[in-house]
MOPAC internal coordinates of N, CA, C and O (Angstrom, degrees):
PM7 1SCF
backbone

  N    0.0000 0     0.00 0     0.00 0    0    0    0
  C    1.3598 1     0.00 0     0.00 0    1    0    0
  C    1.4870 1   111.11 1     0.00 0    2    1    0
  O    1.2310 1   119.18 1   -57.57 1    3    2    1
  N    1.3254 1   119.17 1   122.43 1    3    2    1
  C    1.4121 1   118.50 1  -173.21 1    5    3    2
  C    1.5950 1   108.74 1   -87.10 1    6    5    3
  O    1.2310 1   120.73 1    -4.62 1    7    6    5
  N    1.2532 1   116.21 1   175.38 1    7    6    5
  C    1.4823 1   123.12 1  -171.95 1    9    7    6
  C    1.5483 1   109.01 1   -64.70 1   10    9    7
  O    1.2310 1   119.14 1   138.14 1   11   10    9
  N    1.3107 1   119.25 1   -41.86 1   11   10    9
  C    1.4238 1   121.95 1  -178.38 1   13   11   10
  C    1.5067 1   114.55 1   -61.88 1   14   13   11
  O    1.2310 1   120.17 1   139.46 1   15   14   13
  N    1.3437 1   117.29 1   -40.54 1   15   14   13
  C    1.4080 1   122.30 1   178.83 1   17   15   14
  C    1.5317 1   111.26 1   -71.44 1   18   17   15
  O    1.2310 1   119.38 1   145.93 1   19   18   17
  N    1.3200 1   118.78 1   -34.07 1   19   18   17
  C    1.4610 1   120.37 1   171.15 1   21   19   18
  C    1.5111 1   112.56 1   -62.13 1   22   21   19
  O    1.2310 1   122.35 1   133.87 1   23   22   21
  N    1.2617 1   113.10 1   -46.13 1   23   22   21
  C    1.5278 1   115.79 1  -178.65 1   25   23   22
  C    1.6065 1   110.66 1   -66.52 1   26   25   23
  O    1.2310 1   118.98 1   145.39 1   27   26   25
  N    1.2652 1   119.56 1   -34.61 1   27   26   25
  C    1.3990 1   119.16 1   176.22 1   29   27   26
  C    1.5666 1   111.87 1   -70.17 1   30   29   27
  O    1.2310 1   120.28 1   138.93 1   31   30   29
  N    1.3102 1   117.07 1   -41.07 1   31   30   29
  C    1.4653 1   118.94 1   175.28 1   33   31   30
  C    1.4610 1   112.56 1   -63.36 1   34   33   31
  O    1.2310 1   119.18 1   139.00 1   35   34   33
  N    1.3461 1   119.17 1   -41.00 1   35   34   33
  C    1.4427 1   121.05 1   177.34 1   37   35   34
  C    1.5578 1   113.62 1   -64.25 1   38   37   35
  O    1.2310 1   122.09 1   141.04 1   39   38   37
  N    1.3611 1   113.60 1   -38.96 1   39   38   37
  C    1.4860 1   116.52 1   176.19 1   41   39   38
  C    1.5089 1   110.08 1   -66.13 1   42   41   39
  O    1.2310 1   118.90 1   142.37 1   43   42   41
  N    1.2636 1   119.70 1   -37.63 1   43   42   41
  C    1.4566 1   120.94 1  -179.84 1   45   43   42
  C    1.4764 1   109.91 1   -66.25 1   46   45   43
  O    1.2310 1   118.33 1   136.87 1   47   46   45
  N    1.3433 1   120.78 1   -43.13 1   47   46   45
  C    1.4899 1   125.94 1   178.12 1   49   47   46
  C    1.5704 1   107.16 1   -61.47 1   50   49   47
  O    1.2310 1   120.64 1   130.07 1   51   50   49
  N    1.2974 1   116.39 1   -49.93 1   51   50   49
  C    1.4582 1   119.69 1   179.50 1   53   51   50
  C    1.4825 1   114.27 1   -59.23 1   54   53   51
  O    1.2310 1   120.99 1   135.04 1   55   54   53
  N    1.2921 1   115.72 1   -44.96 1   55   54   53
  C    1.4605 1   122.68 1   178.33 1   57   55   54
  C    1.5808 1   112.87 1   -61.02 1   58   57   55
  O    1.2310 1   121.59 1   141.84 1   59   58   57
  N    1.3739 1   114.56 1   -38.16 1   59   58   57
  C    1.4236 1   117.18 1  -175.98 1   61   59   58
  C    1.5409 1   106.33 1   -76.80 1   62   61   59
  O    1.2310 1   119.44 1   145.36 1   63   62   61
  N    1.3025 1   118.66 1   -34.64 1   63   62   61
  C    1.4790 1   120.25 1   179.94 1   65   63   62
  C    1.6301 1   107.94 1   -65.64 1   66   65   63
  O    1.2310 1   121.14 1   140.15 1   67   66   65
  N    1.2240 1   115.42 1   -39.85 1   67   66   65
  C    1.4968 1   121.40 1  -176.33 1   69   67   66
  C    1.4594 1   106.05 1   -70.00 1   70   69   67
  O    1.2310 1   118.60 1   136.47 1   71   70   69
  N    1.3148 1   120.28 1   -43.53 1   71   70   69
  C    1.4464 1   125.20 1   179.92 1   73   71   70
  C    1.5887 1   108.05 1   -62.00 1   74   73   71
  O    1.2310 1   120.37 1   132.55 1   75   74   73
  N    1.2549 1   116.90 1   -47.45 1   75   74   73
  C    1.4837 1   122.06 1  -179.54 1   77   75   74
  C    1.5067 1   110.61 1   -61.60 1   78   77   75
  O    1.2310 1   120.40 1   137.61 1   79   78   77
  N    1.3407 1   116.84 1   -42.39 1   79   78   77
  C    1.4725 1   117.43 1   175.49 1   81   79   78
  C    1.5178 1   114.26 1   -64.24 1   82   81   79
  O    1.2310 1   119.75 1   143.28 1   83   82   81
  N    1.2535 1   118.09 1   -36.72 1   83   82   81
  C    1.4443 1   120.70 1   176.03 1   85   83   82
  C    1.4593 1   113.65 1   -65.19 1   86   85   83
  O    1.2310 1   121.91 1   136.71 1   87   86   85
  N    1.3146 1   113.95 1   -43.29 1   87   86   85
  C    1.4709 1   116.91 1   178.74 1   89   87   86
  C    1.4925 1   112.00 1   -69.40 1   90   89   87
  O    1.2310 1   119.82 1   139.12 1   91   90   89
  N    1.3400 1   117.95 1   -40.88 1   91   90   89
  C    1.4942 1   121.39 1   170.64 1   93   91   90
  C    1.4353 1   115.81 1   -55.14 1   94   93   91
  O    1.2310 1   120.70 1   133.44 1   95   94   93
  N    1.3402 1   116.27 1   -46.56 1   95   94   93
  C    1.4948 1   117.55 1   179.69 1   97   95   94
  C    1.4990 1   110.78 1   -68.67 1   98   97   95
  O    1.2310 1   119.05 1   148.70 1   99   98   97
  N    1.2766 1   119.41 1   -31.30 1   99   98   97
  C    1.4481 1   121.48 1   177.71 1  101   99   98
  C    1.5134 1   112.67 1   -65.08 1  102  101   99
  O    1.2310 1   120.78 1   139.44 1  103  102  101
  N    1.3706 1   116.12 1   -40.56 1  103  102  101
  C    1.3945 1   122.28 1  -175.50 1  105  103  102
  C    1.5515 1   107.07 1   -79.62 1  106  105  103
  O    1.2310 1   120.11 1   132.23 1  107  106  105
  N    1.3563 1   117.39 1   -47.77 1  107  106  105
  C    1.4816 1   117.60 1  -171.31 1  109  107  106
  C    1.4830 1   113.23 1   -89.01 1  110  109  107
  O    1.2310 1   118.07 1   170.52 1  111  110  109
  N    1.4280 1   121.28 1    -9.48 1  111  110  109
  C    1.4296 1   121.77 1   178.74 1  113  111  110
  C    1.5077 1   115.75 1   -62.87 1  114  113  111
  O    1.2310 1   120.10 1   131.48 1  115  114  113
  N    1.3555 1   117.41 1   -48.52 1  115  114  113
  C    1.4106 1   119.93 1   174.75 1  117  115  114
  C    1.5696 1   116.46 1   -61.05 1  118  117  115
  O    1.2310 1   121.05 1   145.58 1  119  118  117
  N    1.3199 1   115.61 1   -34.42 1  119  118  117
  C    1.3782 1   120.03 1  -179.96 1  121  119  118
  C    1.4903 1   111.40 1   -68.79 1  122  121  119
  O    1.2310 1   118.54 1   139.92 1  123  122  121
  N    1.3060 1   120.38 1   -40.08 1  123  122  121
  C    1.4938 1   127.19 1   177.27 1  125  123  122
  C    1.5135 1   107.45 1   -63.75 1  126  125  123
  O    1.2310 1   120.67 1   138.60 1  127  126  125
  N    1.2576 1   116.32 1   -41.40 1  127  126  125
  C    1.5283 1   117.04 1  -179.42 1  129  127  126
  C    1.5439 1   111.43 1   -67.14 1  130  129  127
  O    1.2310 1   122.88 1   137.24 1  131  130  129
  N    1.2785 1   112.08 1   -42.76 1  131  130  129
  C    1.5485 1   115.73 1  -178.52 1  133  131  130
  C    1.5122 1   111.05 1   -71.61 1  134  133  131
  O    1.2310 1   117.79 1   156.08 1  135  134  133
  N    1.2984 1   121.81 1   -23.92 1  135  134  133
  C    1.3864 1   122.41 1   175.77 1  137  135  134
  C    1.5141 1   112.02 1   -80.21 1  138  137  135
  O    1.2310 1   120.77 1   152.76 1  139  138  137
  N    1.2995 1   116.13 1   -27.24 1  139  138  137
  C    1.5688 1   117.27 1   175.28 1  141  139  138
  C    1.4832 1   113.51 1   -74.80 1  142  141  139
  O    1.2310 1   121.50 1   150.59 1  143  142  141
  N    1.3257 1   114.73 1   -29.41 1  143  142  141
  C    1.5433 1   113.98 1  -178.68 1  145  143  142
  C    1.5788 1   104.39 1  -111.02 1  146  145  143
  O    1.2310 1   121.93 1   -69.23 1  147  146  145
  N    1.2590 1   113.90 1   110.77 1  147  146  145
  C    1.4523 1   117.86 1   174.47 1  149  147  146
  C    1.5468 1   112.24 1  -109.33 1  150  149  147
  O    1.2310 1   118.40 1   -32.60 1  151  150  149
  N    1.2827 1   120.65 1   147.40 1  151  150  149
  C    1.4514 1   125.40 1   173.08 1  153  151  150
  C    1.4840 1   110.76 1   -85.71 1  154  153  151
  O    1.2310 1   120.02 1   -21.97 1  155  154  153
  N    1.2891 1   117.57 1   158.03 1  155  154  153
  C    1.4546 1   123.34 1   173.89 1  157  155  154
  C    1.4914 1   114.71 1   -62.55 1  158  157  155
  O    1.2310 1   119.60 1   149.40 1  159  158  157
  N    1.3439 1   118.37 1   -30.60 1  159  158  157
  C    1.4244 1   122.70 1  -178.28 1  161  159  158
  C    1.5397 1   109.16 1   -73.95 1  162  161  159
  O    1.2310 1   118.62 1   144.96 1  163  162  161
  N    1.3151 1   120.23 1   -35.04 1  163  162  161
  C    1.3848 1   122.93 1   179.73 1  165  163  162
  C    1.6499 1   108.57 1   -71.07 1  166  165  163
  O    1.2310 1   121.71 1   145.00 1  167  166  165
  N    1.3614 1   114.32 1   -35.00 1  167  166  165
  C    1.4236 1   115.47 1  -174.14 1  169  167  166
  C    1.5592 1   107.47 1   -77.61 1  170  169  167
  O    1.2310 1   119.01 1   146.86 1  171  170  169
  N    1.3193 1   119.50 1   -33.14 1  171  170  169
  C    1.5603 1   117.43 1   177.54 1  173  171  170
  C    1.4794 1   107.07 1   -74.39 1  174  173  171
  O    1.2310 1   117.24 1   147.57 1  175  174  173
  N    1.2979 1   122.85 1   -32.43 1  175  174  173
  C    1.4418 1   119.75 1  -179.62 1  177  175  174
  C    1.5567 1   110.90 1   -68.57 1  178  177  175
  O    1.2310 1   120.29 1   145.41 1  179  178  177
  N    1.3027 1   117.05 1   -34.59 1  179  178  177
  C    1.4396 1   119.23 1  -175.74 1  181  179  178
  C    1.5451 1   114.58 1   -80.01 1  182  181  179
  O    1.2310 1   120.56 1   163.22 1  183  182  181
  N    1.3692 1   116.54 1   -16.78 1  183  182  181
  C    1.4848 1   116.83 1   178.62 1  185  183  182
  C    1.4603 1   112.88 1   -78.04 1  186  185  183
  O    1.2310 1   119.72 1   -43.29 1  187  186  185
  N    1.2895 1   118.15 1   136.71 1  187  186  185
  C    1.4928 1   121.53 1  -175.55 1  189  187  186
  C    1.5946 1   110.30 1   -77.16 1  190  189  187
  O    1.2310 1   120.74 1   -23.88 1  191  190  189
  N    1.2466 1   116.20 1   156.12 1  191  190  189
  C    1.4853 1   117.28 1   177.25 1  193  191  190
  C    1.5380 1   108.55 1   -75.28 1  194  193  191
  O    1.2310 1   122.49 1   -39.12 1  195  194  193
  N    1.3015 1   112.84 1   140.88 1  195  194  193
  C    1.4466 1   119.10 1  -175.91 1  197  195  194
  C    1.5682 1   113.58 1   -71.15 1  198  197  195
  O    1.2310 1   120.19 1   148.19 1  199  198  197
  N    1.3321 1   117.24 1   -31.81 1  199  198  197
  C    1.3749 1   120.74 1  -175.08 1  201  199  198
  C    1.5719 1   110.64 1  -104.28 1  202  201  199
  O    1.2310 1   119.43 1  -137.87 1  203  202  201
  N    1.3187 1   118.70 1    42.13 1  203  202  201
  C    1.3924 1   122.17 1  -174.04 1  205  203  202
  C    1.5923 1   110.27 1   -83.73 1  206  205  203
  O    1.2310 1   119.70 1   166.53 1  207  206  205
  N    1.2969 1   118.18 1   -13.47 1  207  206  205
  C    1.3891 1   121.19 1  -177.70 1  209  207  206
  C    1.5520 1   114.19 1   154.68 1  210  209  207
  O    1.2310 1   121.16 1     1.56 1  211  210  209
  N    1.2724 1   115.38 1  -178.44 1  211  210  209
  C    1.5506 1   117.72 1   177.85 1  213  211  210
  C    1.4834 1   108.81 1   -91.94 1  214  213  211
  O    1.2310 1   122.34 1   -22.64 1  215  214  213
  N    1.3159 1   113.13 1   157.36 1  215  214  213
  C    1.4344 1   120.89 1   177.57 1  217  215  214
  C    1.5319 1   110.30 1   -81.47 1  218  217  215
  O    1.2310 1   121.97 1   -51.17 1  219  218  217
  N    1.3682 1   113.84 1   128.83 1  219  218  217
  C    1.4312 1   119.27 1   176.70 1  221  219  218
  C    1.5273 1   105.77 1  -117.14 1  222  221  219
  O    1.2310 1   118.30 1   -55.94 1  223  222  221
  N    1.2574 1   120.84 1   124.06 1  223  222  221
  C    1.4460 1   125.36 1  -179.13 1  225  223  222
  C    1.5212 1   109.20 1   -83.11 1  226  225  223
  O    1.2310 1   123.64 1   -33.14 1  227  226  225
  N    1.2634 1   110.63 1   146.86 1  227  226  225
  C    1.5775 1   116.60 1   176.13 1  229  227  226
  C    1.5801 1   111.52 1   -90.68 1  230  229  227
  O    1.2310 1   121.22 1   178.56 1  231  230  229
  N    1.2941 1   115.28 1    -1.44 1  231  230  229
  C    1.4105 1   120.49 1   176.07 1  233  231  230
  C    1.5033 1   108.15 1   -96.09 1  234  233  231
  O    1.2310 1   121.93 1   -69.23 1  235  234  233
  N    1.3580 1   113.91 1   110.77 1  235  234  233
  C    1.4994 1   117.37 1  -170.60 1  237  235  234
  C    1.5400 1   112.12 1   -96.72 1  238  237  235
  O    1.2310 1   120.09 1   157.08 1  239  238  237
  N    1.3107 1   117.44 1   -22.92 1  239  238  237
  C    1.4663 1   115.44 1  -176.30 1  241  239  238
  C    1.5734 1   110.31 1  -145.22 1  242  241  239
  O    1.2310 1   122.93 1   -33.32 1  243  242  241
  N    1.3292 1   112.00 1   146.68 1  243  242  241
  C    1.5308 1   114.58 1   177.67 1  245  243  242
  C    1.5389 1   107.55 1   -67.35 1  246  245  243
  O    1.2310 1   120.31 1   148.12 1  247  246  245
  N    1.2980 1   117.02 1   -31.88 1  247  246  245
  C    1.4713 1   119.18 1  -176.86 1  249  247  246
  C    1.5443 1   109.55 1   -62.45 1  250  249  247
  O    1.2310 1   121.25 1   136.98 1  251  250  249
  N    1.3807 1   115.21 1   -43.02 1  251  250  249
  C    1.4210 1   120.13 1  -179.19 1  253  251  250
  C    1.5369 1   110.52 1   -63.82 1  254  253  251
  O    1.2310 1   120.35 1   136.56 1  255  254  253
  N    1.2290 1   116.94 1   -43.44 1  255  254  253
  C    1.5068 1   126.21 1   178.05 1  257  255  254
  C    1.5872 1   108.49 1   -57.05 1  258  257  255
  O    1.2310 1   121.09 1   133.41 1  259  258  257
  N    1.3041 1   115.51 1   -46.59 1  259  258  257
  C    1.5025 1   120.93 1   179.88 1  261  259  258
  C    1.5468 1   108.10 1   -65.38 1  262  261  259
  O    1.2310 1   118.92 1   140.97 1  263  262  261
  N    1.2888 1   119.67 1   -39.03 1  263  262  261
  C    1.4584 1   118.74 1   178.06 1  265  263  262
  C    1.5669 1   111.74 1   -66.50 1  266  265  263
  O    1.2310 1   120.50 1   142.25 1  267  266  265
  N    1.3594 1   116.65 1   -37.75 1  267  266  265
  C    1.4324 1   124.35 1  -177.55 1  269  267  266
  C    1.5635 1   106.98 1   -66.69 1  270  269  267
  O    1.2310 1   121.38 1   136.23 1  271  270  269
  N    1.3029 1   114.96 1   -43.77 1  271  270  269
  C    1.5253 1   121.56 1  -177.04 1  273  271  270
  C    1.5242 1   110.82 1   -68.75 1  274  273  271
  O    1.2310 1   121.71 1   149.70 1  275  274  273
  N    1.4471 1   114.34 1   -30.30 1  275  274  273
  C    1.4694 1   116.04 1   179.98 1  277  275  274
  C    1.5513 1   108.95 1   -82.91 1  278  277  275
  O    1.2310 1   119.35 1   177.95 1  279  278  277
  N    1.3344 1   118.85 1    -2.05 1  279  278  277
  C    1.4995 1   119.33 1   178.18 1  281  279  278
  C    1.4895 1   112.79 1    85.29 1  282  281  279
  O    1.2310 1   120.31 1  -164.41 1  283  282  281
  N    1.3138 1   117.01 1    15.59 1  283  282  281
  C    1.4674 1   122.32 1  -179.65 1  285  283  282
  C    1.4735 1   108.42 1   -96.60 1  286  285  283
  O    1.2310 1   120.20 1   -23.63 1  287  286  285
  N    1.3579 1   117.23 1   156.37 1  287  286  285
  C    1.5029 1   124.79 1   174.00 1  289  287  286
  C    1.5699 1   104.60 1   -72.73 1  290  289  287
  O    1.2310 1   121.43 1   -59.89 1  291  290  289
  N    1.3396 1   114.87 1   120.11 1  291  290  289
  C    1.4764 1   116.30 1   177.54 1  293  291  290
  C    1.4861 1   115.49 1   -57.39 1  294  293  291
  O    1.2310 1   119.83 1   -49.43 1  295  294  293
  N    1.3815 1   117.92 1   130.57 1  295  294  293
  C    1.4500 1   121.22 1   171.60 1  297  295  294
  C    1.4918 1   113.40 1  -107.90 1  298  297  295
  O    1.2310 1   121.41 1   162.48 1  299  298  297
  N    1.3107 1   114.91 1   -17.52 1  299  298  297
  C    1.4788 1   121.83 1  -178.49 1  301  299  298
  C    1.6117 1   105.90 1   -86.08 1  302  301  299
  O    1.2310 1   120.93 1   -54.77 1  303  302  301
  N    1.3745 1   115.83 1   125.23 1  303  302  301
  C    1.4052 1   117.04 1  -178.65 1  305  303  302
  C    1.5289 1   113.58 1   -69.75 1  306  305  303
  O    1.2310 1   120.10 1   180.00 1  307  306  305

């Protein structure tokens, strides 16, 4: 591979990286701004109700938890 073809390939890679960065910033830029500024109506709508029910754990047995912590496939239901 001669020097000219290496330079052309490098310029192509650099150009595609730059283009991808510009497109990504164009798409993700407004999303980041809208995530940083939240309204109080959106915050109250997203908060769950406190009295929606009782907490039910998905951990059913201490033996199963011990097997998971040891890195074993749980055999205890």
